[in-house]
Phi, psi and omega in degrees: 000136179301140183304321179292323177293319179301319179292323177296321177297316178302315179295319181295319179292324177295318177296321180297327178295321176297315181295315182297320176297317180296328183291344182283342184218063184294334183296333182261006185292134174274120183240131175238155179256120177285319173200183184305127177062018181233105190252155174225143178239169175297338179288316175306311184292319179295319180294319180294321179299320179295318178297313181299317181297316181296312186283322181289332174293318180284325185227074185295341181267357181276164175256165185221131175241101183248149181300321186267331187251354178076207186258123183208164176267182184297346177263005178082010180276130184289153175227174177281129185303328179303332180294342181297331183287337186251343187297152181297315182220119176228124173272123181255120196233126164242105188290334180207089179276120187104036183302319181297319174301313182302313181302324184266004178077018177274119188280061178219085179201166187203162169263132178235127179224130178224148174254126179247128179243112183048047175087356182250127177285125183243338178223145180210139173226129168234118185240123176262104185288336182285331180251359185052046177255119182250108177264129182223154175204143169239135183303126179086359185236009176090171179245148187222148170239114184048047175071010174252134184299136176240153178224153174294164182291169181254007181296147192252348179210161185299326182303332182266356199258151168259120186250130173270153178207174174217141179284149177282070191292334179277338190233087183296337180291345180266002186298315183297317177299316181296316182297328175296315178296316181299319179298318179300318181289315183299324182282351180248321191281161175290332179185156178230137180231146178228080185286330173106015175214102189298324180300319178288324177302316179292322175299324179290327173297315180300324183274000179081009178283316168257145177271338178201170181205143174214148176199154175254143167080023177281159178257163181307321182290338175289328195254331194304305183296312182296329183296320179289324175303314182297310185291324179287342175269006177096008181264184180236149178231144176181191171269189186288351173261359181088001180282147184281061183242024187286336184282320186246354182267193187260350187237139177232124177228133179220154176174173169292161190305317183290316181290323177304310181294321179297322181287327175299316177298319182296324183273350185295000000 
């Protein structure tokens, strides 16, 4: 395992210990609302702090883009988020993807950590602590689930496919646009699922559990880790036109190559 990936795994497992402890006593959890339908708990913040501490100790010269702490260097000094696209090394962190599931005791959430070098994701970890499933990828070296190689599915069209999705829960103004897309997929696909944690949805595409995935309004930390898993497992990532704008844009589309292209046609 690449040393940087190994360190990311260490950080993800440390965050998972914070999450697992928190899951034992959800009734006493302090929950705040960042915006409509977008929640943060003391567990999110504690898990992110553990990740930052682990990675900044190992890599004091790197930068960090975290869902809860924003963009900062290893000394905790803030920077302009635009700098994340150009920096030599940026760790992109979602300490608890699927917070709403976590708050309600639904066991579908994950830690996502990715390393971006000058805008390119080179290392990725998505860890599901409830199932002890560790998805990892290094650019050019394949994607793995608990150290076993994974590949995207071989299905060739949407009619045969199980498609993952996510509702635009932060942006109610996008609901009508989303429902149009969802209707197109529902009337064509074998099935549609909305589990509630985009990092895991992308990991499931990489593992061949989902044949495709689409969502509006995701943030870089939602997508970064899963995107490398998908591409290293032989899949494709992009926006709804197929352009590689999924990390910083408003649209996320993933799938095995045939289903990816079929969904672009469907959304055209």
